[in-house]
N, C-alpha and C positions, 0 to 999 in steps of 0.2 A: 505493501499500499504506501504508495507516492506520499512522504511524510517530511518537505522540507517545511512548511508550518506544524507547530506543534500542537496548537492547541484542533486546527482543523484536521490535520491526522486525526486527532484521539476520535473525533464525530466521524470520519472515514470509516472506523473499525465500527465505532459501536450504531451507524446505519445500517452494517453490515450481521450485526449479531442482534439476534429480537430479543427485547427484553433488557439490555445490556445496561448498563451505566458507566458515566464517565469516571468511577472508581475501580471497576471490572478491569479496563485497560489498563489503567494506571498497577493496580495490583498485578498484569501480565509482565509489564515492563518491570516492575520491583523485583519480581520472582528470577526474573530471567527468561522468561519462555520466551516473551518477545524482546528483540532488539531493533535499533536504529541503526544505520550505515549506509555504504556509499555503491551496491551494487551494479547499479546501472545507471546509463546515464550520467556519471558523477551529482547522481541526484538523492538527495537524502533518502529510504525507504522503512517502513517497518517493515520487518521480516521475519520468522519463527523460526528461533537462534537456531534450532539443529535443522534448520535447511542452509545455513550461512556459508559453509563449507563448499556443498559441492555450487551454487552460485557464484560466488566470489574463482571458484576454479573456474570458469566458463570464461567470466566477464572480466576479470582483474587484470589480465597480462595488453587485452586490447584497448584496457581504459587507460593503465598506466605507456600504453608505448603514443597514446593522442596527447595525453599530458608532456611529453617528452620537450616539445619546446618552449610551452609555456614555464616546463620547470627552471628550463636553459633560460628563459627574459627572465625572471625572478631570482637567479643567481642560486639556485638549490641544485647545487652537485650530488652527486652518487654518495660523495663522503662528507655533508652534509645530511644528506638522507639517511644516512645510516647512524652520524650521530644523534641524530632524534630518534633512532629508532631505539637507540640504547638510552637516553634522559628519559624516554616515556617507558621505557619496563621497566627502569631504576626506580623512579616514582612511584609506579602502580602496582607494582609485585607487592604480595599478601595482602591481595583485598582494597586497596586504597582507590579513589576517584577522583576527577577531578571535572569541572566545569569547566567549559570551555575557555570562558576569560582566565582561569585557572591556569588552563595549560597555556596559553600565550603567554603567562607570566612565567610560568616554567622554562619554557623554550629560551625566552629573554634571558633570566637567571642565568642559564647555561651556554651564553653566547650566540644563540643562533636568533636571528632577528626574525619575529612574525612580520614583521611591516609590510605593508600592501602586498595583499595575501599570499605571503606566504605562509602565512600561521593556517590559514586555510588547506593550502595545498599540501601541508607538512602532514594534517586531519585525513584527507585525502588519500595520502600515501601508503602512510599507516592501517585504514580503514581497507584499502586493497590489499594491504599484506599481511593482510589478516592476525594485526596485532592489536589494536584500536577498532572498539563499537562505542555507543553511545548505549549506556546499559539502566541504573538505577534512576527515577526523575528525579532531580534536584529543582524544587520551584517549576516557574512555569517551561522547566527545560529536561534533559539528562543530564547526566555524565559521562563522564569519559571511563573505560576500565579498560582492562587486558582482556581479550578475545579468551585467551587459553586460560583465565580463570573464573570469567565471567559466564560461559560458556557449559555447559558439563557435560552434554554429548553432543554429538553431530554425526549424522548421514552418512556413513560411508558410499559414494557411486561412483561407477566406472563412466565415464564419458559418454559413453552411446547412453545409460540411463539417466544421466542428467539432463544431457537432449531431450530423451523421451518426456523428462519427469516438469521439464520445462515449458516446451511445448504444450503438454497435457495441461498443466498448470495456468499456462495464459490463454489460449482456448474455451478454458472451464470457467475461468474469471470475467472471459472479454469478450467469448466470441459474443455475435459475430463478428470477425476480424479478418483481415488480407495477411497472407506471409509476410509483405513489406510492412505490416504491421508489427509482427511480430518479433524481426527482424531488428527494428527501427525501437521496439520499447526494450528488449532485452540487450540491445549493441552488439546480439550476435551476426556472425558475415550470412550473408542471404543461405549459401551452402550450410551450413550450421545448422540454421534456422528449417531450409527444408528437411535435413537429417531427422533433425530431432521430431517431424510431421511426418513422416514418415515412418519413424520408429513406432509412435503413438497409434498406426495404423485404423482397424476401426473402431478408435476408441475416442478419433472426430468426425465428424460428417461435413461435408461443403455442401453448402446454398448460394444458388445464385441471385441475385440481385440487379436490378438494369442490366446485366448484362456480366456480372463482376463476380466472380468467384469467393467466396468470404468462408470461412472455419468455424466451427464454434464443437463443446462436445457433445458427443452424441447422446449421453445419459443427460443433459441438460437440456437442449432441446428436443428431445421428443417431451419431456418433464413442463415445456414451457409451451409447446403446442399443445398439447393434453390439461392445459391449464389456461388457454386463449381465454375461452369462451367465459369464463367462472371470473376473470379478471376485466375484462369488456367494462370500463367508465372507471376504474380504479389505477394506480400507478401515481399517485403525485408526492412527487420526494423532495426534501432539502437535502441536496447533496454539499458537502464541505468545497473549500474553496480546494484547488489543485487537485480535485478527485479525479481519481480513475477510470471513471465514468468516461471523462472528456478528456484527458492529458494521455489515454495509454492508447493511441492511435496515432497513426502518421496522416491515415485522412481520418476527419472529423467532423464528415459532412453528413453520417448517417446521424448523428444528436444534432446538431445544430445546425444551423442556415446560415451563410456564409453573410449577410446584413446584418445577422448579432455578434460576429466573435467580435468585433470593439467593445461590444460592450461588456462580455466578459472581460477583456483584458484591459479596463479604459486606458490610454494614452501609451499603448504596446511596452507597459512598464514591466511586464514580467510577472506580474501580480496577477492569480487567475479569481476571480469572485467567486464564493461559494453561487451555485446554481440549483434554480427549479428544474424539477424535471417532471412530464406530466406526458402518461403512454409514451415514453420514450424518447421525448424531444425536449429541449432546452428551452425553458417559455419565459427564463427569466433569471436576477441574482436574487439574493437577500444578504442581508447582515443582521447580526445580533444588537438589539435597539440600546441606544446607550445610555449607560447605569441602569439597565436593566439587570435587577437580582433574580429571577423569575424565569429569565431563558425566551423572553419573549423576541421576537423576529421582527424584521420590517421589509416587506418583500418590494422590487420592484420588475412589474409585467414588463414584459415586450410590445405587449400589444392589452388591451382593454379586456378584463380575465369577465369570462364570466362568474356564473354563479356557483358551478359544479366544482372550479377550478379552486376560487375562494375557500371555498369547504373544505378540498384537498390540500391545501396548502394549511389552511390551519388543523387541522388531522397532523400532519407533517409536523408543523412547530411545535405541537404539544411532545411528540414523541421524543422531541430534539430537547425542550426543555426538559421531558423525565431523564435523558441524558444527562446533561450538563449540569442538572441540580444533586444526580445520584451518588 
């Protein structure tokens, strides 16, 4: 689950887990069941802790290779990165944890300047190397810990098993999607993305829309078709900012009309607002009401809403309030 905005990412998990509370997600982070790291596209994600190893085994080499020029521009040569790793291990060994600010001060105290994005890229490097991850909650964020100490068990998968698992997980959670969506999301090569799809075999189903082939989990697709009639007239959700429902695709035209794209990212500033979804289409944005202690939200619709949509948003907003106050 994409997780660069911590508070919104908590709701991204909560909106997909029935009757969960914010405290439940925090507890999963505190227990080490879920961690936060940079397994794809250099972007923070929540990941099941025991999946972290095989995911980074697939993606880290390409991510580090793509960062070579940036490292060089920042003066982060191999010797500096190796030194950073040793500093981090020495400071955090024995169950210690540091906030991001605390880690920056640690680097500076050891003669490694964190200025000008250097500190962030050191953290990125150590996450890719499976040295650090974000673990226990610390206020409104998480603290950095050593992966080897924080994650108690890890699934050991071979390369083909990992490619199959990656493809199956993606299309189960994100279908309908294309092979290029999967490659873009995972940062696998197209060849590896196609290999993973082939290895998943008949657990995936191909569906054609407007002449374009899409893939989905066969089990989830069958269940969705069976429930289609029962869900008619329902399906209104208030989803998180940076939600996977929109961001996990190279082509986002299925859920979002091009005319409304600027409304999701005002000014193209890279900040994706929380979204309102009705019958699969994004129909507006929302924000938590200022100074609200009850979890009340303020919707902003792309078009004048009908009564059914307003009622649906009210129901979804109630679920959000139950989550954040729990």
